[in-house]
N, C-alpha and C positions, 0 to 999 in steps of 0.2 A: 608864877612860873607857868601855870596852865595857859594863861592868856598869851604868854610869849610863845609857847609851843604851838598854840593854835594859829597864831600869826605866821610863824615860820612855815607851818604845813600849808597854809593857804597860799603863801607866796610860791612855794615849790610846785603846788598843783597848777598854778597859773603858768609857771615857766615850762612845765612839762606837758601841757595840754596837747601840743601838736607834735609830740615826739612819736617814735615807733612804739610798737606794742610793749607795754611796761614789763611783761613777764620775761622778755628777752634782754632787758637792759640792766646794766650795772652802773649806778651813779657813784662816783668817787668823790669823797670829801677829803681834800688834802690839807693836813694840819702842819704849820711851820715849826712846831715845837714838839718835844718829846711827850710821852705818856705822863699824865699827871698835871700837865699844864692846864690853865683855864680853858684855852681853846680846844684842847683835846677832850676835856671833860664835857664841854658843851657839845662838841661834835658827836660824841658817843651818846649823850643825852637825847639828842634829836634823831639819831640814826635809825633806831628801831621803830618808833612811831611813824617816822617818815617812810620807811620801807613798807610798812603796813598800808599806809595811805596810797602809796604809789603802786603797790603790788610788784615792786621791783627790789633788787638787792641794792643796799647802800653800804659801801665799803669805806671805812676810815683809814687813811694812810698817813703815817707820820714821817715827815722828812725834815728833821731838825738840823740846825747849823747855820752859821753866817748870818745871824740876826733875822732869819726867815727868808733870806734871799734865794736859798736853794729851792725852797718850795715855790716861791713866786716865779722863778725861772722855769720850773717844771710845768706849772700851769699855763704860763704865757705861751709856751711852745706846744701845749696839748691841742689836739684836734678840737676846733670850736663846734662841737656837736651837742652841747647841752648836757654832757655826761661827766664833766670834770669841773669841780669848783674848788676855789681856794677859800678856806675859812680865815678871813683876814681881820686884821686889827691895826692899831696905830703904826706898828712896826713896818707895815707894807709901804705906806707913803713916806715914812721917815727914812727908809732905805735909800731913796733917791738923793737925799742930802748926805747920808753917811757913806755911800758907796758910789762915787761918780762913774766908775767903770762898768756898771751893770750892763748886761747884754739884753735887757728888756727895759721898757719904760713903765714905772709904777702906775701911771695914769692912762697913757695912750694904748697900752697893750691889753687892757682889761675893761670889762663892762660890769657895772653893778647888777647883781642878781637879787639880792635881798639885804635889808638892813635890820639887824636884831636889836640895836639899842646901845647903851653905854654900860661899862662895867666899872664898879667902884674899886679903888685900890686902897691898900693899907700899908703902913710902915711897920715892919716886924723886926724884932731883935731876938738874939739868943738870951735866955735868962741868965747866962753866965756873966753878962755885962752888969747885971744888978741895977738896971736903970728902969724903974717902973713907969716912967712917964716921958713924954717928949722933951721936956725941959731938962731933966737929968741926963738924958741921952746926949743932947746937944752939948751940955757942959762937959760931960765925960769925954766925948770925942774931940771937942775943941781943945781940951787940955793936952791931948797927945796926937798931933797931926800925923796921919798915915800910919798910926799904930794899929788901927782896926780896919777890917775889910767889909765889903758888901758884895753880894753876888747878883748876877743878872742872867737872863736867858740869852745873852750874847750881845755883842756890840750893835747898837742901833735898835735893840729891842725896846718895847714899851717899859719893861722893868729897868732897863739901863738908863734910858733918857729921863724917866721919871725920877730915879734916884739922883742922877747927876743934877737935875733941876733943883731938887730939894737941897742937896749939898751946897750948891751955889747960893741958894737963897739964905741958908743958915750959915754960910761962910765956914764950911767944914771941909776937911780933907780926909778921905778914906781910900784904901786900895781896892781897885775893881777886880773881881774874879768872874770872868764870863763862863757860863755853863751852857747846857743844851736845852734847858726847859725849867719851868717853875717847879716841877716835881723834884728835880735835883736840888734846886734852891732850898726848898722846904727841908729835904733830907739833910743838907749841909748845916742848916740852922739848927735843926733838931740835934745833930751830932756835936754842935758847938764849934765846928770848924769855920763857920761863917757867922759874923756878928750881926749883920743887918741886911735887909732887902726891902724893896718895895714891890709887892705882888698884888694880884687881884684878890678881892675878898673871897671869891668862889674857890680859888686854889688853896686857900688856907682855912676854909670853913670847917673842915673835918678835924682840925688841930686846935680849935679855939680853947679847949679844956686841957690841952697838954701843957704842963708846967714848964716845959723846956723852951716854949715860944711865948714871947710877949707881943701883943698887938698894941702898939703905942698910940696910933692915931689913924684916922681915916683921911684920905686925900680929897674927898668930895666936899662940896661947899656946905652940905648938911650932914648930920650924923646918920649913919645907916640904921634902918629899922632892925637889921639883924644884929647890930652892935650899939644899942641905944646908950650904953654907959661909956663908950669909947669916944673921946673928943675928936674933933677934926684938927687937921694941921692949922687951918685958918684961925680957929678959936684958941689955939695953943701958942699964939704969938707970931704967926706968919699969915696975916690976913690976905696977902696977895697970892698965896700958893694954893693951887688946885690941880689935880691930876686925875684923869680917867682915860679909858680907852673905848673906842667904838668897836663894834663887831658886826660882821656881815659876810656875805658870800660874793666872790668875784669870779667871773668866767673869762676865758680868753676871747679876744675879738678876731674877726676875719680881717687881717691887716698884713699885707705883704711886707717882708723884712725890709725891703728897700725904702718903705715909707715910714718905718719906725724911727722916732727921734730918740737919741741917747738920753738916758736919765742924767740930770745935772742940777744946777742951782735953780733952774726955773721951777722945780718942784716946790720951792719955798713960797712961790707966788700963788699957789692953788690953796683953796680952803680945805 
């Protein structure tokens, strides 16, 4: 984690080297999901040390809703002065396929500012299901199609697409409940109102010892060092399944509206 923070701070110093005097500047990190989400937690993790290094204020702003598209639209239309950044993840480019009527283009209206790396995800369930491993969970859900639900941080979010991908892989049917962020997902699973979800390991790390939540499997190709006794989905019978999310900072570009291309199917062709 120290290495990651050092890398992030270095990138920010480079980006801000030619800006106005730091003491008069407020840098805004805009998060597309609610408090408690992995992106929110990471933004707040880096905000204080970042502010100290820059000698400027760093403000974290949450704008949840519509699978992150509300936040992306806000940043796309922000003044391109190097003071507003989107804390982005997979959901940002997935939105181009999920929402063809977007008023911004997920690729053309942004420039990359920093890449943080990839985040591991895990499949969690409510302990009320009494399915201690992935195999028993699959058998339980398959026996009663659409009798159980799963939550996500909204249509088109990484938590949504990841879970849908697994359900299709395992040939399962569950009812989708879109929420506003990972924090809400965790709370609903804890309360037993939601039976399953696919969330980042960071977002659920504080609840690993809570008996109300079961972490069935990691979606990375290798077991997490933080969960060495938790198997991967790949080794649990689905060798082709892997899911994670990239994380980074995006900034608006100087691009006249008339030159912007609408978001659409062409997003699928970009890596």
